[in-house]
C-alpha positions as CSV (number, residue, x, y, z in Angstrom):
1,X,-56.0,-227.9,-53.3
2,X,-56.2,-230.3,-50.3
3,X,-56.8,-234.0,-51.0
4,X,-59.6,-234.1,-48.3
5,X,-62.6,-231.9,-47.7
6,X,-61.9,-229.3,-45.1
7,X,-64.3,-226.8,-43.3
8,X,-62.8,-224.1,-45.6
9,X,-64.4,-225.9,-48.6
10,X,-67.8,-225.0,-47.2
11,X,-67.0,-221.4,-46.1
12,X,-67.8,-219.7,-49.4
13,X,-64.2,-218.4,-50.1
14,X,-61.3,-219.4,-52.3
15,X,-61.4,-223.1,-51.3
16,X,-65.1,-223.3,-52.1
17,X,-64.6,-221.8,-55.5
18,X,-61.8,-224.3,-56.2
19,X,-64.0,-227.2,-55.2
20,X,-66.9,-226.0,-57.4
21,X,-64.6,-225.4,-60.4
22,X,-62.4,-228.4,-60.2
23,X,-65.0,-231.0,-59.2
24,X,-68.6,-230.0,-59.7
25,X,-68.3,-227.6,-62.6
26,X,-65.8,-229.8,-64.4
27,X,-68.2,-232.7,-64.4
28,X,-71.6,-231.2,-64.4
29,X,-71.4,-228.1,-66.6
30,X,-73.9,-227.6,-69.4
31,X,-75.7,-224.7,-71.1
32,X,-77.9,-224.1,-68.1
33,X,-75.4,-224.6,-65.3
34,X,-75.1,-221.3,-63.5
35,X,-72.8,-219.4,-61.2
36,X,-75.7,-217.1,-60.2
37,X,-78.1,-217.5,-57.4
38,X,-80.6,-219.3,-59.5
39,X,-80.7,-220.9,-63.0
40,X,-83.0,-219.3,-65.6
41,X,-84.6,-222.1,-67.7
42,X,-86.8,-222.3,-70.8
43,X,-90.5,-222.9,-69.9
44,X,-91.8,-226.4,-70.8
45,X,-94.7,-226.5,-73.2
46,X,-96.9,-228.8,-71.1
47,X,-97.6,-229.7,-67.5
48,X,-94.6,-230.4,-65.4
49,X,-93.8,-232.9,-62.7
50,X,-91.5,-232.0,-59.8
51,X,-89.9,-234.2,-57.1
52,X,-87.3,-234.0,-54.3
53,X,-85.4,-236.8,-52.7
54,X,-82.5,-237.2,-50.2
55,X,-79.9,-239.9,-50.4
56,X,-78.0,-241.2,-47.3
57,X,-77.1,-244.7,-48.4
58,X,-74.5,-246.6,-46.4
59,X,-72.0,-247.5,-47.6
60,X,-71.9,-244.8,-50.3
61,X,-70.0,-247.1,-52.7
62,X,-71.5,-250.5,-53.5
63,X,-71.2,-253.1,-56.3
64,X,-72.7,-251.6,-59.4
65,X,-72.9,-248.0,-58.2
66,X,-72.5,-245.3,-55.7
67,X,-74.5,-242.5,-54.0
68,X,-73.9,-240.2,-57.0
69,X,-75.4,-242.6,-59.6
70,X,-78.2,-243.4,-57.1
71,X,-79.1,-239.7,-56.7
72,X,-79.6,-239.2,-60.4
73,X,-81.5,-242.5,-60.9
74,X,-83.8,-242.0,-58.0
75,X,-85.0,-238.6,-59.2
76,X,-85.1,-239.5,-62.9
77,X,-87.2,-242.6,-62.0
78,X,-89.6,-240.6,-59.8
79,X,-90.3,-238.2,-62.7
80,X,-90.6,-241.1,-65.2
81,X,-93.3,-242.7,-63.1
82,X,-95.5,-239.6,-63.8
83,X,-94.7,-239.9,-67.5
84,X,-92.5,-236.9,-67.3
85,X,-89.4,-236.4,-69.5
86,X,-86.6,-235.4,-67.0
87,X,-85.4,-231.9,-67.9
88,X,-83.6,-230.3,-65.0
89,X,-82.1,-231.2,-61.7
90,X,-80.5,-229.5,-58.8
91,X,-78.3,-231.1,-56.2
92,X,-77.1,-230.2,-52.7
93,X,-74.2,-231.9,-51.0
94,X,-73.6,-232.3,-47.3
95,X,-70.0,-233.5,-46.9
96,X,-68.2,-234.6,-43.8
97,X,-65.0,-232.8,-42.9
98,X,-62.0,-235.0,-43.9
99,X,-63.8,-236.8,-46.7
100,X,-61.4,-237.9,-49.4
101,X,-61.5,-235.6,-52.5
102,X,-60.9,-238.5,-54.9
103,X,-64.0,-240.3,-53.6
104,X,-66.1,-237.2,-54.0
105,X,-64.9,-236.8,-57.6
106,X,-65.9,-240.4,-58.3
107,X,-69.4,-239.7,-57.0
108,X,-69.7,-236.5,-59.1
109,X,-68.4,-238.3,-62.2
110,X,-71.0,-241.0,-61.7
111,X,-73.7,-238.3,-61.6
112,X,-72.3,-236.9,-64.8
113,X,-72.4,-240.2,-66.7
114,X,-75.9,-241.0,-65.5
115,X,-77.3,-237.6,-66.3
116,X,-75.8,-237.6,-69.7
117,X,-77.3,-241.0,-70.4
118,X,-80.7,-239.7,-69.7
119,X,-80.2,-236.2,-71.1
120,X,-81.2,-234.4,-67.9
121,X,-79.3,-231.1,-67.0
122,X,-77.8,-230.4,-63.6
123,X,-78.5,-226.7,-63.4
124,X,-77.7,-225.5,-59.9
125,X,-76.5,-226.8,-56.5
126,X,-75.2,-226.2,-53.1
127,X,-72.3,-227.5,-51.0
128,X,-72.1,-227.7,-47.2
129,X,-69.3,-229.1,-45.1
130,X,-70.2,-230.5,-41.7
131,X,-67.8,-231.2,-38.8
132,X,-66.3,-234.6,-38.3
133,X,-69.0,-237.0,-37.1
134,X,-71.9,-234.6,-37.9
135,X,-72.5,-236.3,-41.3
136,X,-71.7,-239.9,-42.3
137,X,-69.4,-239.3,-45.2
138,X,-71.6,-237.6,-47.8
139,X,-75.4,-237.0,-48.2
140,X,-77.0,-235.7,-51.4
141,X,-80.4,-234.0,-51.9
142,X,-81.8,-233.7,-55.4
143,X,-84.8,-231.9,-57.0
144,X,-86.0,-232.7,-60.5
145,X,-88.4,-231.2,-63.0
146,X,-89.8,-232.9,-66.0
147,X,-92.3,-232.3,-68.7
148,X,-95.3,-234.7,-68.8
149,X,-95.8,-236.4,-72.2
150,X,-99.1,-235.3,-74.0
151,X,-102.1,-237.4,-73.0
152,X,-100.3,-239.3,-70.2
153,X,-101.9,-239.6,-66.8
154,X,-100.5,-242.1,-64.3
155,X,-101.4,-242.5,-60.6
156,X,-101.5,-245.1,-57.9
157,X,-105.3,-244.4,-57.8
158,X,-106.0,-245.4,-61.3
159,X,-105.7,-249.2,-61.2
160,X,-108.9,-251.0,-62.4
161,X,-110.2,-254.6,-62.0
162,X,-108.9,-256.7,-64.9
163,X,-105.7,-254.8,-65.3
164,X,-102.4,-256.7,-65.5
165,X,-99.5,-256.0,-63.3
166,X,-95.9,-256.0,-64.7
167,X,-92.6,-255.7,-62.9
168,X,-89.8,-254.5,-65.1
169,X,-87.1,-257.0,-63.8
170,X,-85.9,-259.2,-61.0
171,X,-86.7,-257.8,-57.5
172,X,-84.8,-257.1,-54.3
173,X,-81.4,-256.8,-55.8
174,X,-80.5,-253.3,-54.5
175,X,-81.5,-254.1,-51.0
176,X,-79.6,-257.3,-51.0
177,X,-76.5,-255.6,-52.5
178,X,-76.4,-253.0,-49.7
179,X,-76.9,-255.7,-47.0
180,X,-73.9,-257.6,-48.3
181,X,-71.8,-254.5,-48.8
182,X,-72.1,-253.8,-45.1
183,X,-70.5,-257.2,-44.5
184,X,-72.4,-257.8,-41.2
185,X,-73.3,-261.4,-42.0
186,X,-70.1,-262.8,-43.6
187,X,-72.0,-263.9,-46.7
188,X,-70.1,-264.0,-50.0
189,X,-72.6,-263.7,-52.9
190,X,-72.3,-262.2,-56.4
191,X,-75.0,-259.6,-56.2
192,X,-74.9,-256.2,-57.9
193,X,-77.4,-253.4,-57.5
194,X,-80.1,-252.9,-60.1
195,X,-79.7,-249.1,-59.9
196,X,-80.5,-247.7,-63.3
197,X,-82.1,-244.6,-64.9
198,X,-85.4,-245.7,-66.4
199,X,-86.7,-242.8,-68.5
200,X,-85.9,-244.4,-71.9
201,X,-87.8,-247.6,-71.3
202,X,-90.7,-245.7,-69.7
203,X,-90.8,-243.4,-72.8
204,X,-90.9,-246.4,-75.1
205,X,-93.6,-248.0,-73.0
206,X,-95.8,-244.9,-73.0
207,X,-95.3,-244.5,-76.7
208,X,-96.5,-248.1,-77.3
209,X,-99.2,-248.1,-74.6
210,X,-100.3,-244.4,-73.8
211,X,-103.0,-245.7,-71.5
212,X,-100.8,-247.2,-68.8
213,X,-102.7,-246.7,-65.6
214,X,-100.0,-246.9,-62.9
215,X,-96.2,-246.6,-62.9
216,X,-94.5,-246.8,-59.5
217,X,-90.9,-246.9,-58.4
218,X,-90.3,-249.9,-56.1
219,X,-87.6,-248.4,-53.9
220,X,-87.9,-248.5,-50.1
221,X,-90.2,-251.4,-49.1
222,X,-89.8,-253.0,-52.5
223,X,-92.5,-254.4,-54.8
224,X,-94.6,-255.8,-52.0
225,X,-95.1,-252.4,-50.4
226,X,-95.9,-250.8,-53.7
227,X,-98.6,-253.3,-54.4
228,X,-100.2,-252.6,-51.0
229,X,-100.0,-248.9,-51.7
230,X,-101.7,-249.2,-55.0
231,X,-104.4,-251.6,-53.7
232,X,-105.3,-249.0,-51.1
233,X,-105.1,-245.9,-53.3
234,X,-107.3,-247.5,-56.0
235,X,-109.5,-249.4,-53.5
236,X,-109.0,-252.6,-55.4
237,X,-107.7,-256.1,-54.7
238,X,-104.5,-257.5,-56.2
239,X,-103.8,-261.1,-57.0
240,X,-100.1,-261.9,-57.2
241,X,-98.7,-265.0,-58.9
242,X,-95.7,-265.6,-56.7
243,X,-94.1,-268.1,-59.1
244,X,-93.9,-265.5,-61.8
245,X,-92.1,-262.9,-59.7
246,X,-88.5,-262.8,-61.1
247,X,-85.8,-263.1,-58.4
248,X,-82.1,-263.5,-59.1
249,X,-80.9,-266.9,-57.8
250,X,-78.1,-265.3,-55.6
251,X,-80.7,-262.9,-54.1
252,X,-83.0,-265.8,-53.4
253,X,-80.2,-267.7,-51.8
254,X,-79.3,-264.8,-49.5
255,X,-82.9,-264.2,-48.6
256,X,-83.3,-267.9,-47.8
257,X,-80.4,-267.8,-45.4
258,X,-81.5,-264.7,-43.6
259,X,-85.3,-265.3,-43.7
260,X,-86.0,-262.2,-45.8
261,X,-88.7,-261.8,-48.4
262,X,-87.4,-260.5,-51.8
263,X,-90.7,-258.7,-52.4
264,X,-89.9,-256.4,-49.5
265,X,-86.3,-255.6,-50.4
266,X,-85.6,-252.3,-52.1
267,X,-85.1,-251.9,-55.8
268,X,-83.5,-248.9,-57.5
269,X,-84.0,-249.8,-61.1
270,X,-87.4,-251.6,-61.1
271,X,-90.9,-250.3,-61.7
272,X,-94.3,-251.7,-61.2
273,X,-96.6,-251.0,-64.2
274,X,-100.4,-251.6,-64.3
275,X,-102.2,-251.5,-67.7
276,X,-105.4,-252.8,-69.3
277,X,-105.2,-256.5,-70.0
278,X,-105.7,-256.0,-73.7
279,X,-102.5,-254.0,-73.8
280,X,-100.4,-256.2,-71.4
281,X,-98.6,-258.3,-74.0
282,X,-97.7,-255.2,-76.1
283,X,-96.4,-253.5,-73.0
284,X,-94.4,-256.5,-72.0
285,X,-92.9,-256.9,-75.4
286,X,-91.9,-253.3,-75.5
287,X,-90.2,-253.4,-72.1
288,X,-88.3,-256.5,-72.9
289,X,-86.8,-254.8,-75.9
290,X,-85.4,-251.9,-73.8
291,X,-82.2,-251.6,-71.8
292,X,-82.7,-252.2,-68.0
293,X,-86.1,-253.8,-68.5
294,X,-85.3,-256.9,-70.5
295,X,-86.5,-259.1,-67.6
296,X,-90.0,-257.6,-67.4
297,X,-92.7,-260.1,-66.4
298,X,-96.4,-260.2,-65.7
299,X,-96.8,-261.0,-62.1
300,X,-100.5,-260.6,-61.3
301,X,-103.7,-258.8,-61.9
302,X,-106.1,-256.3,-60.3
303,X,-109.4,-257.6,-59.0
304,X,-112.5,-256.2,-57.4
305,X,-112.3,-258.6,-54.5
306,X,-110.8,-257.8,-51.1
307,X,-110.0,-254.2,-51.7
308,X,-106.8,-253.0,-50.2
309,X,-105.4,-256.5,-49.9
310,X,-102.8,-258.5,-51.9
311,X,-103.6,-262.2,-52.3
312,X,-100.7,-264.4,-53.3
313,X,-101.0,-267.6,-55.3
314,X,-98.2,-269.9,-54.2
315,X,-96.2,-272.3,-56.3
316,X,-98.5,-275.2,-55.3
317,X,-101.7,-273.2,-56.2
318,X,-102.7,-272.2,-52.7
319,X,-103.9,-268.7,-52.0
320,X,-102.8,-266.7,-49.0
321,X,-102.5,-263.0,-48.1
322,X,-99.1,-261.5,-48.7
323,X,-98.1,-260.2,-45.3
324,X,-98.5,-256.5,-45.0
325,X,-95.4,-254.4,-44.9
326,X,-94.0,-253.7,-41.5
327,X,-90.9,-251.9,-40.3
328,X,-88.2,-251.2,-42.9
329,X,-85.9,-254.2,-43.2
330,X,-82.8,-252.2,-44.1
331,X,-82.4,-248.6,-43.1
332,X,-80.3,-246.3,-45.3
333,X,-80.5,-248.2,-48.5
334,X,-81.0,-245.1,-50.6
């Protein structure tokens, strides 16, 4: 077998079968993984959530992860935001001709580890090889299906005045990691992506506080964009205590040098949760006891004033509008 991807690997013949068997099947096989045209799966008992996402991150390897890990985490986290236990995923690869096979295997191995950690099954997929220059290294598209936990209903339209707002850890780390990995600014800082699969802490949170109103994944656009989306969907105001927003010191330093706002940098392992005030301490305690969410913090509350706006209380007690999200700061971060 060649040590790089060739056009023959996407032609459906012998080389395609070798690629599937020696890379994809070897890492992703499970009881539902199929060689047929579609996988036949057990029917979930309750309502399902379904999501699709594409991943074109550049570079595809970065401190703390790669596009393979990211593709599983992104889909798992989207399902988790709906209170859905991730059950099944499919994945489609678009690979550039000449891409090194050992790099592809590292990507697929990362998918295997992350899927096994969550307990989600990769059940079907597709591989296409594009000519040199038609694809930038490797792109992945995933689709996920999950079973919604009984009695759970979350939506960006369900925030209510008086609710507390929690972020599950320090913000902006993934976006900062990708920026530094591109090495366009010559900045040397110890920053690692927050990319993580969050179903287990979400399950624990929903078990402790079934009445969580909102869970949102703070990916492109970061926490600031998510807060504006929720404010508009729920027709409420949001008061953000800027001093309580957790930011890694290295991320804060990089943002200070480049004039960036951490609230608008992407996260790939951070959620925004909104719950009734009476349940906020219990929710916070639960999250802080779980992997990946130990740094959870209450960062604000929902109000009935100034619907659709996010008001920020600064470190000196002044109040100002958080600037509305504009153009994406960093393209191709996921």
